[in-house]
Steps between C-alpha positions, in 0.01 A plus 500: 500500500707234672310296756607531858711208611347321793701415807515123519448302819752221568208254482364631168489265201576748223334313212176466699523864601524601132204281405288663771605843374378404153164380633459820702533710184147398400206690644136587434617804304763301310361149456713431192870573461768418246857396563635848419256667738590270788870539420467879521299490822747275680827593335554136403650366181233395249655153481456459877138617487434263211638197688299586812177544302547171317552319830192665651300417189591132525362495857181690413590821683492711181338462157627644173246661267499361146385837366765739631755261658465679835460320829229505766459322833387137482230308683750319722521822701122504525509145641758600761307813591182302542680251722602787730151650505338162562734429790404827667133497407418151618586593860278809492209308350542192717550651845141619570362161393765319703382691808141391432601136467706512818210658688257237365723198563710623797806355325822645359476606135809548281587617149789316334702529178785315329843659521824327407331158505367551853165585655512848658231654722438863394197579721318350799207549736555309823236307689380646828471152654735408785617193307586601145754468222785749500607613153774755432474746211801442278534146629618249240417133468539229234237486226474123535401497868154591642204623301592869468815402312351209307212719381749739341719220366197337337421818307847575366557423129542123459865514404577724799319266739691201363833684518442574870395143578801351318746757631428461870561243771140499622571356843218416739207651686543599862364157595770326298288389204721514186378720217521299180514683165228294329264529797562875504419523127172316560410729790574811293274369222222448757548855632462640148193285438306593813625859532636492855757331725479357851779392735523355852818490710741524206724788605396532867347225711143583600443770239280493191415731213292543186603705195353625172649682199470873431501578127572811294306630201663237277393217731856436618552409865700787651451423872342258741255570783526275805309444823698323771457393859513208743426165339225436757293783345550377141280189499156389381242759405718786621778396263251508213386847610862623505560359151190677369612824668851498355382404149224764493726774637788420263251510213364836620851647519575364153189662352598833657839461331330466162448125467180419310431187699536240227 
């Protein structure tokens, strides 16, 4: 039976549309399919199906069986699916603990991720103090400025970190201090070594923050937890208490996400 021809949108990229159709042929009930079977399902020429499958195979989206020459979905799709789940799950797991930290410290607590080489806030619990830091969910800031960004930058793969440092005009802090690439590299190494980041008056004069990494079951840093507030409340013994709070809470969130703690 001839497959129904789909109505194309003016913005549709037809070759991508066909590749997605091929991927969607696979299911729990049909985990393995041959070229002829996919061709019949979609009403595509076998030569077209073959080219699409070979391209998908090169990128890890499908795997060809050596026994029967049929194809099945590859682990690259699993990686992408896990990235989606992790992005949603980390907010659900983190939010109750973020509320506890905010109640204990009376400071603003935020959850941040990397997106398009920027630090993005995806969740927050605001301080109830009259003088507090204001953070906007969805707000974007450079990875190389202030501890919430530097914490994430420090835990990117080394080549990615270096690409960002080399590819950007780093500029200066809000106080006018120039950010030098080599000094930034040294600070990122220190952040990785001690497991947290601290900043004072880098992005906003009079504000300070502390951050720690949140890890997934593989030990990869997938987000950063930050506590922020007026610089006057981030000094001495209280600063040490805030560091201990953010590190312990980030670790607790990580363990709930499947990290083994080592």
